[in-house]
N, C-alpha and C positions, 0 to 999 in steps of 0.2 A: 821353205827354200823357194828362191826366185827361180823363173824359168831360165835367167842367165846362169844361176848356179848349176842348174841341170844340165843346161848345154854345155857348161865346162868341164862338169864330171863325164859327160859322155865323150867329150873331147879326150880328157884323160884316158879314159878307156880305149878309144880308138887308138892312141899312140902305144898301147901296151898289147893290141890285138894282133895275132900272128896270122890268123887265117883270112883268106880273102872274103869269105863270105860274112865273117863277124865284121869285117871293116865295112861293108857294103851296107850292112844293117846299121852299123853306128853312124855312117854318113847320113842315112835316111834320117835317122833319130836325130842328129844335129841340126840338119836342115829343118826338121819340123819343130824342134824348139826355137829355132830361129824366127819362126812366124809368131810365136808368142812373146819373145823378148822383145820384138819391134811393137808389139800391140802395148806392153807395159809402158812405155814412152808416149803413147799418143797423146796424152793430157798434159805432158810435161812442158813447161814453157821456158826451160833453160836453154841457152845458147852455148854451145861449145865455140869459143872465140880463138882462132887460129891466126898465125902470121903466114902470110905468102911472101916468097921471094921472086925477085925478077930474072935471077940467073936460070939459063937453061937446065931441065932436069937431067938431061943426058948430054954427055960430053960430045960436041960435034954438031948437035943439033939447035933448034931455036925456041922450042916448045917451053914455056916457063910454067911455074907453079901457078901464076896469075892466069895464064891460058887455059889451065884445067877448070878453073872456075868459070871464067869469062866465056871462052869459046866452047868447051866440052860441056858445060854445065854439070859437072861432077866434081867430087873432091875424094880422095882416098887417104888412109893412114893405116898403120898395123894394127892388128887386133891385139891388145893388151901390150905389155911392157910399157908402162908408163902413159899409154894411151887406152883410150875407154875399150872396154869389152862388150858394152851394149852400145848400139848406135843411138847417136843423140836424134833429137825430134828437128832440132834448128841447129845450123852450123854459121858462125859469123867469121868474116874474114876482114883482116887489117892488112894494109900495105901502104907504103907512103907516109907512114906516121899516125895513120887513123883508120877508123872503121870505114870500110867501104860498102859492105851489104851483110844482110842476114837472109839466109835461105832456109826454107823448111825441106827436110830430107823427105822427098816423095816417095823413094824406095832405096833398098841397098843390096848389094851382093857382097859375098865373100869370095875373093879372088886371090889364088896363090901367085900366079905370074902376071904382074899389070902389062906387061910388054906384050902378052899374047891377048889381053883383052884390048889393049889400044897401042898400037906400034910406037907411038910418040911418048909413051910413058915408060919410066925405067923397068928393067928386068928385076923380079924380085923372087924369092924363094919361101917366103913366108906368108901366112894368111894376112890378107888386108880386107878392110871394109871399103867398098867402093860405093859412093852415096851419089844418086841422081837427085840433083836440086831443082827445086821449084823456082819461080821467078824472084829476082832480089829484091828485098825490102832494103830501102835506103834510109838511113837515120835523117830525121828532120832538120837537124843542125850538124856542124861539124863535130864528131867525136874523137878526140885524139886518142893516142895510146896512153899516156900517163905513166904511172911507175909500175911497168911490165916489163920483164927482161926481153931483149930483142926477139927470141924465137918462143917466149913463154905462151903457154895456153891457158885459158881461163874459163870459168863458168860464169854467166851474168843471166839474169832473168831479161827476157825479151823487152819488157816495157822500159828497164833501166836503160837499154841500148838505143831504141829507136824514138823515145818520147821527148828527147830534147833536155830531160830533168837533168842529167849529169853530163859534164863536159869530157869527161875521160873514161876510157874502158875500166881503168882501175878503179875510179870512182864507182862504176857501175858493178863490178866484181864485189867491191867492199860493201855495197848497199845489199846485194844479194845474199853475201855471207851474214850480214844483220839480220837480215828477215828470217834466214834459216835458224839462226841462233835463237831469235826471239820465238820462233815457233816450237822449241824443244821444251 
């Protein structure tokens, strides 16, 4: 079993625990497994590419999804439920129809209510990964979105995005999938 699998089992056990002391021990175990989960990905060169919107995240405010990356040097998403259950080593951001940047995830935290973490962010009630991002790496040439749904999320090898060898993110994704299939 992977460290991520063990962490998921500990989370399941915590949700079934009734005693405060049990929950406390399981919380510490989950946090401990999290350190190993992050170590598993240290040599992974895949980039989790997401789309960012320019609309405010919270009604009545002006802070946008792009601001989270550009100003806060962070990114967040729910843990699981069609989102990664293990934090990626790299996250790429696309908006305005093209890849804008790729960032190394320097470290991450798991946060239940994002608005307590940062008052400009939305209020949430489920666990979210909050990634603290390294400096942006910009593609050497313009890399447009290509054939990806408007809010689609894809995985690409870092070189396929930054080297200039592929004109679109969808071409980079396809090459990454081709490489993975060839290695099996």
